[in-house]
C-alpha positions in Angstrom: 152.0 88.5 159.4 152.4 85.0 162.1 154.1 82.2 161.0 152.7 79.0 159.4 152.5 76.5 162.1 154.0 73.3 162.4 151.6 70.5 162.5 153.5 66.7 163.4 150.2 63.8 161.8 150.6 60.4 161.1 150.6 59.8 157.3 152.0 55.8 156.0 155.5 55.4 154.4 153.3 54.9 151.3 151.8 57.7 151.0 147.6 56.9 151.4 145.9 59.2 153.7 143.8 58.2 156.1 140.9 60.8 156.7 141.0 61.0 160.6 145.2 61.6 161.2 144.4 64.4 157.3 141.6 65.9 159.8 144.2 67.1 162.3 145.0 70.0 159.7 141.4 71.2 158.9 141.3 71.2 162.2 143.8 73.5 163.5 143.8 75.9 160.5 139.8 76.1 161.4 140.4 77.1 164.9 143.6 79.4 164.8 142.6 80.9 161.5 147.0 80.1 160.6 148.4 78.4 157.3 149.1 75.0 158.6 151.5 73.0 157.1 152.8 69.0 157.7 155.9 68.3 159.7 158.0 65.2 161.1 158.0 64.1 164.2 160.4 65.9 165.8 160.2 69.5 164.4 156.5 70.4 165.2 155.4 72.7 166.9 152.2 70.7 167.7 150.8 67.1 167.1 147.2 66.9 167.6 144.9 64.2 166.2 145.8 60.4 166.3 147.4 58.4 169.4 150.9 59.4 168.1 152.1 60.5 172.0 153.5 56.9 172.0 156.2 58.2 170.0 157.1 61.7 172.2 157.7 59.2 175.1 159.6 56.5 174.3 163.4 56.8 174.9 164.3 59.3 172.1 161.0 60.8 172.3 162.0 62.2 175.7 165.7 63.3 174.8 164.0 65.5 171.8 161.3 66.5 174.1 163.0 67.6 176.4 165.9 69.4 174.4 162.8 71.5 172.4 161.1 72.4 176.2 165.0 73.9 176.9 165.5 75.7 173.4 162.1 77.4 175.2 161.3 75.1 171.2 158.3 73.1 173.1 156.4 70.8 171.5 152.3 71.4 172.3 150.0 69.3 172.8 146.4 69.1 171.5 144.2 66.6 172.0 146.5 63.6 170.7 146.1 60.2 173.2 148.1 57.0 173.7 147.8 54.5 171.5 147.9 51.7 174.5 148.6 52.3 178.1 151.8 53.9 179.6 153.0 55.3 182.7 154.3 58.4 182.1 156.3 60.5 185.5 156.7 63.5 183.9 157.5 64.8 180.2 158.8 67.5 178.9 156.0 68.6 176.0 153.4 71.1 176.4 149.8 69.9 177.7 147.0 71.9 176.1 144.7 68.7 176.3 144.3 65.0 175.5 142.3 62.6 174.2 140.2 61.5 177.0 140.5 60.3 180.6 142.9 57.2 180.2 145.8 59.2 178.0 145.4 62.1 181.1 146.1 58.6 183.6 149.0 58.0 182.1 150.6 60.9 182.5 151.7 63.2 185.4 150.0 66.7 186.6 147.6 67.0 184.8 144.3 67.9 187.1 143.2 70.9 184.9 144.1 69.6 181.7 141.4 70.0 179.0 139.7 66.6 176.6 138.6 65.1 173.9 139.3 64.5 170.1 139.9 67.9 168.2 137.9 65.7 165.1 134.6 66.4 167.2 135.0 70.2 165.0 134.1 68.0 161.9 130.4 69.3 162.0 131.8 72.9 162.3 133.3 72.4 159.0 132.0 70.7 156.5 128.6 72.1 157.5 125.1 70.2 158.0 123.7 68.3 154.9 121.2 65.8 154.5 121.0 62.5 155.7 119.2 59.6 154.0 120.5 55.8 155.0 123.5 53.9 156.9 126.9 54.7 156.0 129.0 51.8 156.8 132.9 52.6 157.6 135.5 50.5 157.7 138.8 51.1 159.6 141.6 51.1 156.9 143.1 47.8 158.0 139.6 46.2 157.6 139.0 47.7 153.8 139.7 43.8 152.1 138.0 41.8 154.6 135.1 39.8 152.7 132.5 41.1 154.2 132.8 44.2 152.6 132.2 42.8 149.1 128.4 42.0 150.4 128.1 45.0 152.4 128.3 47.0 149.3 125.7 45.1 147.7 123.0 46.0 150.5 120.1 48.2 149.6 120.4 52.3 151.5 123.9 51.2 152.4 126.5 53.2 151.7 130.1 52.0 152.0 132.6 54.9 153.4 136.4 55.1 152.0 138.6 56.3 154.7 141.5 56.9 153.1 141.0 60.0 150.7 140.9 63.5 152.8 139.7 65.0 156.2 137.0 66.5 154.8 135.6 63.8 152.0 135.3 61.5 153.9 133.1 63.7 157.0 130.8 65.6 154.0 129.8 61.8 153.7 129.4 60.7 157.0 127.6 63.5 157.8 125.4 62.5 154.6 124.0 59.4 156.7 120.9 58.6 158.8 122.8 56.4 161.3 126.4 54.9 161.2 128.4 51.5 161.6 132.6 51.9 162.4 134.9 49.9 162.6 137.2 53.1 162.6 137.7 55.4 165.7 137.3 58.8 163.5 134.0 57.4 161.7 132.5 57.3 165.2 134.1 60.8 166.7 132.4 62.0 163.2 129.1 60.7 163.7 129.3 62.0 167.1 130.6 65.6 165.8 127.6 65.1 163.6 125.2 64.1 165.9 124.8 61.0 164.3 123.6 57.9 165.9 126.5 55.2 165.1 127.6 51.6 166.7 130.8 50.4 166.3 131.6 47.3 165.2 135.0 45.4 164.7 135.8 42.9 161.2 138.9 41.8 161.7 139.6 43.0 164.8 143.5 43.3 165.0 143.3 47.4 165.5 146.6 48.2 168.0 145.5 49.0 171.4 142.2 47.1 171.0 139.9 48.8 172.8 142.2 51.5 174.3 141.3 54.6 172.5 137.7 53.8 171.7 138.0 53.7 175.8 140.5 56.9 175.9 138.3 58.7 173.6 134.8 57.9 175.3 135.8 58.9 178.6 135.8 62.9 176.9 131.6 62.4 176.5 131.1 59.7 179.3 130.0 58.1 176.9 129.1 54.6 178.0 128.5 51.7 175.4 131.3 51.9 173.0 131.9 48.1 173.0 132.7 46.7 169.8 129.3 44.6 167.9 131.2 41.3 166.0 130.2 41.8 162.0 129.7 38.0 160.4 126.3 38.2 157.7 124.9 41.6 156.3 122.0 40.7 157.8 122.8 42.1 160.9 123.1 45.3 159.7 119.8 47.1 159.7 119.0 46.1 163.1 122.5 47.3 164.9 122.1 50.6 163.1 118.6 51.1 164.2 119.3 49.8 167.5 117.5 51.7 170.7 120.6 54.1 172.4 121.2 56.8 174.1 122.7 59.0 172.8 122.4 62.2 174.5 126.2 62.1 175.6 126.5 64.1 172.2 125.4 67.5 173.4 128.5 67.4 175.1 130.2 67.3 172.2 129.4 71.4 172.0 131.8 71.8 175.4 134.6 69.8 174.3 134.9 71.6 171.4 134.4 75.1 173.2 137.1 74.0 176.2 139.7 72.6 173.3 139.8 76.3 171.6 140.1 78.2 174.4 143.1 75.6 175.2 144.6 75.9 171.6 143.8 79.5 171.5 145.9 80.4 173.8 149.5 79.3 172.4 148.0 79.9 168.6 
Protein backbone atom coordinates (compact mmCIF):
# COMPACT_ATOMS: atom_id res chain seq x y z
CA UNK A 1 0.00 0.00 0.00
CA UNK A 2 1.39 3.37 -1.03
CA UNK A 3 1.93 6.10 1.52
CA UNK A 4 -0.19 9.21 1.21
CA UNK A 5 1.29 12.10 -0.74
CA UNK A 6 2.28 15.05 1.42
CA UNK A 7 1.11 18.10 -0.51
CA UNK A 8 1.66 21.73 0.39
CA UNK A 9 -0.84 24.36 -0.69
CA UNK A 10 -1.64 27.81 0.64
CA UNK A 11 -4.20 28.34 3.38
CA UNK A 12 -4.60 31.58 5.29
CA UNK A 13 -3.75 31.77 8.98
CA UNK A 14 -7.47 32.24 9.66
CA UNK A 15 -8.10 28.81 8.19
CA UNK A 16 -10.63 30.18 5.69
CA UNK A 17 -10.26 28.17 2.46
CA UNK A 18 -9.63 29.64 -0.96
CA UNK A 19 -11.02 27.29 -3.59
CA UNK A 20 -8.14 27.51 -6.07
CA UNK A 21 -5.63 26.45 -3.43
CA UNK A 22 -7.94 23.81 -1.95
CA UNK A 23 -8.49 22.36 -5.42
CA UNK A 24 -4.84 21.28 -5.42
CA UNK A 25 -5.60 18.33 -3.15
CA UNK A 26 -8.64 17.26 -5.18
CA UNK A 27 -6.68 17.29 -8.44
CA UNK A 28 -3.64 15.41 -7.13
CA UNK A 29 -5.88 12.72 -5.62
CA UNK A 30 -7.81 12.45 -8.89
CA UNK A 31 -4.74 12.13 -11.12
CA UNK A 32 -2.70 9.81 -8.91
CA UNK A 33 -5.48 7.78 -7.28
CA UNK A 34 -3.60 8.18 -4.01
CA UNK A 35 -4.54 9.68 -0.66
CA UNK A 36 -3.26 13.23 -0.20
CA UNK A 37 -2.60 15.04 3.08
CA UNK A 38 -1.80 18.72 3.49
CA UNK A 39 1.74 19.31 4.68
CA UNK A 40 3.92 22.16 5.87
CA UNK A 41 5.85 24.00 3.18
CA UNK A 42 9.24 22.41 3.76
CA UNK A 43 8.00 18.91 4.65
CA UNK A 44 5.95 18.30 1.51
CA UNK A 45 6.62 15.72 -1.19
CA UNK A 46 4.86 17.86 -3.75
CA UNK A 47 3.56 21.34 -4.51
CA UNK A 48 0.98 21.94 -7.23
CA UNK A 49 -1.68 24.64 -7.74
CA UNK A 50 -0.84 28.19 -6.78
CA UNK A 51 1.71 30.98 -7.02
CA UNK A 52 3.81 29.32 -4.33
CA UNK A 53 7.23 28.87 -5.92
CA UNK A 54 8.49 32.19 -4.55
CA UNK A 55 8.82 30.79 -1.03
CA UNK A 56 10.97 27.94 -2.33
CA UNK A 57 13.40 30.25 -4.12
CA UNK A 58 13.92 32.49 -1.08
CA UNK A 59 17.19 32.06 0.80
CA UNK A 60 15.58 29.73 3.35
CA UNK A 61 13.72 27.87 0.64
CA UNK A 62 16.91 27.28 -1.35
CA UNK A 63 18.68 25.85 1.71
CA UNK A 64 15.80 23.52 2.56
CA UNK A 65 15.32 22.40 -1.05
CA UNK A 66 19.04 21.68 -1.43
CA UNK A 67 19.10 19.69 1.82
CA UNK A 68 16.07 17.68 0.73
CA UNK A 69 17.72 16.92 -2.61
CA UNK A 70 20.96 15.79 -0.95
CA UNK A 71 18.95 13.47 1.32
CA UNK A 72 17.26 11.97 -1.72
CA UNK A 73 13.87 13.45 -0.81
CA UNK A 74 13.41 16.39 -3.18
CA UNK A 75 10.33 18.61 -3.30
CA UNK A 76 8.50 17.93 -6.58
CA UNK A 77 6.83 20.78 -8.45
CA UNK A 78 3.74 20.11 -10.59
CA UNK A 79 2.04 23.06 -12.27
CA UNK A 80 3.03 25.66 -9.68
CA UNK A 81 3.96 29.23 -10.60
CA UNK A 82 5.72 32.32 -9.38
CA UNK A 83 3.79 35.39 -8.23
CA UNK A 84 6.24 37.75 -9.92
CA UNK A 85 9.29 37.60 -12.15
CA UNK A 86 12.56 36.30 -10.70
CA UNK A 87 15.75 35.17 -12.37
CA UNK A 88 16.64 31.82 -10.85
CA UNK A 89 19.80 30.24 -12.22
CA UNK A 90 19.52 26.92 -10.40
CA UNK A 91 17.04 25.24 -8.11
CA UNK A 92 17.18 22.02 -6.14
CA UNK A 93 13.45 21.53 -6.65
CA UNK A 94 12.47 18.61 -8.86
CA UNK A 95 10.47 20.27 -11.63
CA UNK A 96 7.80 18.13 -13.28
CA UNK A 97 5.80 21.00 -14.74
CA UNK A 98 5.10 24.68 -14.13
CA UNK A 99 2.08 26.88 -14.75
CA UNK A 100 3.29 28.70 -17.86
CA UNK A 101 6.05 30.16 -20.01
CA UNK A 102 6.67 33.16 -17.76
CA UNK A 103 7.51 30.95 -14.78
CA UNK A 104 9.46 28.61 -17.04
CA UNK A 105 11.57 31.48 -18.39
CA UNK A 106 12.66 32.36 -14.85
CA UNK A 107 14.11 28.88 -14.28
CA UNK A 108 17.21 27.21 -15.71
CA UNK A 109 17.28 23.94 -17.70
CA UNK A 110 13.54 23.75 -18.35
CA UNK A 111 13.44 23.20 -22.13
CA UNK A 112 11.31 20.02 -21.97
CA UNK A 113 9.15 21.02 -19.00
CA UNK A 114 5.39 20.42 -19.25
CA UNK A 115 3.18 23.49 -18.87
CA UNK A 116 -0.30 24.13 -17.48
CA UNK A 117 -2.26 24.85 -14.33
CA UNK A 118 -3.64 21.65 -12.75
CA UNK A 119 -6.91 23.49 -12.11
CA UNK A 120 -7.70 22.56 -15.71
CA UNK A 121 -8.67 19.09 -14.45
CA UNK A 122 -11.78 20.57 -12.80
CA UNK A 123 -14.16 19.34 -15.50
CA UNK A 124 -12.92 15.77 -15.07
CA UNK A 125 -13.47 15.90 -11.30
CA UNK A 126 -16.88 17.58 -11.20
CA UNK A 127 -18.45 16.62 -14.53
CA UNK A 128 -20.78 18.66 -16.69
CA UNK A 129 -23.88 20.51 -15.50
CA UNK A 130 -26.74 22.36 -17.14
CA UNK A 131 -25.50 25.90 -17.77
CA UNK A 132 -27.59 28.94 -17.00
CA UNK A 133 -26.90 32.61 -16.37
CA UNK A 134 -23.78 34.61 -15.62
CA UNK A 135 -21.41 33.73 -12.80
CA UNK A 136 -19.27 36.44 -11.22
CA UNK A 137 -16.24 35.16 -9.32
CA UNK A 138 -14.60 37.89 -7.21
CA UNK A 139 -11.14 37.21 -5.82
CA UNK A 140 -11.36 36.86 -2.02
CA UNK A 141 -9.80 40.30 -1.64
CA UNK A 142 -12.68 41.75 -3.71
CA UNK A 143 -15.55 40.20 -1.72
CA UNK A 144 -16.24 43.40 0.20
CA UNK A 145 -16.11 45.72 -2.78
CA UNK A 146 -19.20 48.01 -2.65
CA UNK A 147 -20.24 47.01 -6.18
CA UNK A 148 -20.83 43.39 -5.12
CA UNK A 149 -24.16 44.20 -3.43
CA UNK A 150 -25.43 45.84 -6.61
CA UNK A 151 -24.34 42.86 -8.68
CA UNK A 152 -26.22 40.49 -6.37
CA UNK A 153 -29.49 42.20 -7.36
CA UNK A 154 -29.06 41.55 -11.08
CA UNK A 155 -31.40 38.95 -12.59
CA UNK A 156 -29.85 35.71 -13.80
CA UNK A 157 -26.51 36.60 -12.18
CA UNK A 158 -24.84 34.53 -9.45
CA UNK A 159 -22.03 35.79 -7.21
CA UNK A 160 -19.77 32.82 -6.54
CA UNK A 161 -17.99 32.83 -3.19
CA UNK A 162 -14.42 31.52 -3.59
CA UNK A 163 -13.86 30.96 0.14
CA UNK A 164 -15.23 27.43 0.06
CA UNK A 165 -14.01 24.00 -1.01
CA UNK A 166 -12.57 23.54 -4.47
CA UNK A 167 -15.25 21.12 -5.61
CA UNK A 168 -18.16 23.27 -4.37
CA UNK A 169 -16.93 26.34 -6.25
CA UNK A 170 -16.18 24.32 -9.38
CA UNK A 171 -19.76 23.02 -9.37
CA UNK A 172 -21.10 26.56 -9.22
CA UNK A 173 -18.88 27.69 -12.08
CA UNK A 174 -19.80 24.62 -14.13
CA UNK A 175 -23.48 25.60 -13.89
CA UNK A 176 -22.98 29.02 -15.52
CA UNK A 177 -23.33 29.99 -19.16
CA UNK A 178 -20.71 32.76 -18.87
CA UNK A 179 -18.10 33.68 -16.24
CA UNK A 180 -16.67 37.05 -15.22
CA UNK A 181 -13.84 36.70 -12.72
CA UNK A 182 -11.15 38.66 -10.91
CA UNK A 183 -9.90 35.34 -9.52
CA UNK A 184 -7.39 33.52 -11.73
CA UNK A 185 -8.86 30.14 -10.88
CA UNK A 186 -12.32 31.39 -11.74
CA UNK A 187 -11.00 31.82 -15.28
CA UNK A 188 -9.07 28.54 -15.23
CA UNK A 189 -12.06 26.48 -14.13
CA UNK A 190 -14.25 28.21 -16.72
CA UNK A 191 -11.71 27.27 -19.40
CA UNK A 192 -11.74 23.69 -18.10
CA UNK A 193 -15.51 23.53 -18.74
CA UNK A 194 -15.22 25.39 -22.08
CA UNK A 195 -17.26 28.26 -20.64
CA UNK A 196 -16.67 31.68 -22.24
CA UNK A 197 -15.07 33.93 -19.64
CA UNK A 198 -13.67 37.39 -19.13
CA UNK A 199 -11.26 38.79 -16.57
CA UNK A 200 -12.64 41.73 -14.60
CA UNK A 201 -11.18 44.03 -11.97
CA UNK A 202 -12.51 45.45 -8.72
CA UNK A 203 -9.80 46.71 -6.34
CA UNK A 204 -6.93 45.58 -8.61
CA UNK A 205 -4.58 45.15 -5.67
CA UNK A 206 -3.31 41.62 -6.32
CA UNK A 207 0.37 41.02 -5.61
CA UNK A 208 2.31 40.49 -8.80
CA UNK A 209 -0.23 42.32 -10.96
CA UNK A 210 -0.76 40.58 -14.30
CA UNK A 211 2.10 38.11 -13.98
CA UNK A 212 0.19 35.00 -12.89
CA UNK A 213 -2.62 35.67 -15.37
CA UNK A 214 -0.22 36.09 -18.30
CA UNK A 215 1.75 33.06 -17.12
CA UNK A 216 -1.35 30.85 -17.15
CA UNK A 217 -2.53 32.21 -20.51
CA UNK A 218 0.83 31.47 -22.16
CA UNK A 219 0.42 27.70 -21.69
CA UNK A 220 -2.89 27.74 -23.59
CA UNK A 221 -1.89 30.35 -26.17
CA UNK A 222 -4.73 32.45 -24.78
CA UNK A 223 -4.26 35.82 -26.44
CA UNK A 224 -6.39 38.08 -24.25
CA UNK A 225 -6.49 37.85 -20.47
CA UNK A 226 -6.32 41.57 -19.78
CA UNK A 227 -8.63 42.96 -17.10
CA UNK A 228 -11.63 45.21 -17.63
CA UNK A 229 -12.52 47.39 -14.67
CA UNK A 230 -16.08 46.78 -13.48
CA UNK A 231 -17.57 50.07 -12.30
CA UNK A 232 -21.30 49.62 -12.90
CA UNK A 233 -23.76 46.68 -13.01
CA UNK A 234 -24.85 47.71 -16.50
CA UNK A 235 -21.51 46.45 -17.84
CA UNK A 236 -22.11 42.84 -16.85
CA UNK A 237 -24.24 41.51 -19.69
CA UNK A 238 -22.21 43.22 -22.43
CA UNK A 239 -18.92 41.96 -21.01
CA UNK A 240 -20.20 38.44 -20.48
CA UNK A 241 -21.53 38.06 -24.02
CA UNK A 242 -18.86 40.05 -25.83
CA UNK A 243 -17.56 38.37 -28.98
CA UNK A 244 -14.22 36.68 -28.39
CA UNK A 245 -12.25 33.71 -29.67
CA UNK A 246 -12.24 30.83 -27.19
CA UNK A 247 -10.65 28.36 -29.59
CA UNK A 248 -7.67 28.11 -27.24
CA UNK A 249 -9.88 26.04 -24.89
CA UNK A 250 -9.43 23.12 -27.29
CA UNK A 251 -5.88 22.84 -25.93
CA UNK A 252 -7.06 22.03 -22.39
CA UNK A 253 -7.20 18.27 -23.01
CA UNK A 254 -3.65 18.23 -24.42
CA UNK A 255 -2.27 20.11 -21.42
CA UNK A 256 -4.03 17.74 -19.01
CA UNK A 257 -2.56 14.71 -20.79
CA UNK A 258 0.94 16.18 -20.55
CA UNK A 259 0.44 17.06 -16.89
CA UNK A 260 -0.81 13.55 -16.14
CA UNK A 261 2.25 11.97 -17.75
CA UNK A 262 4.58 14.31 -15.85
CA UNK A 263 3.06 13.53 -12.45
CA UNK A 264 2.64 9.80 -12.92
CA UNK A 265 6.34 9.33 -13.65
CA UNK A 266 6.95 9.78 -9.93
CA UNK A 267 3.60 9.43 -8.11
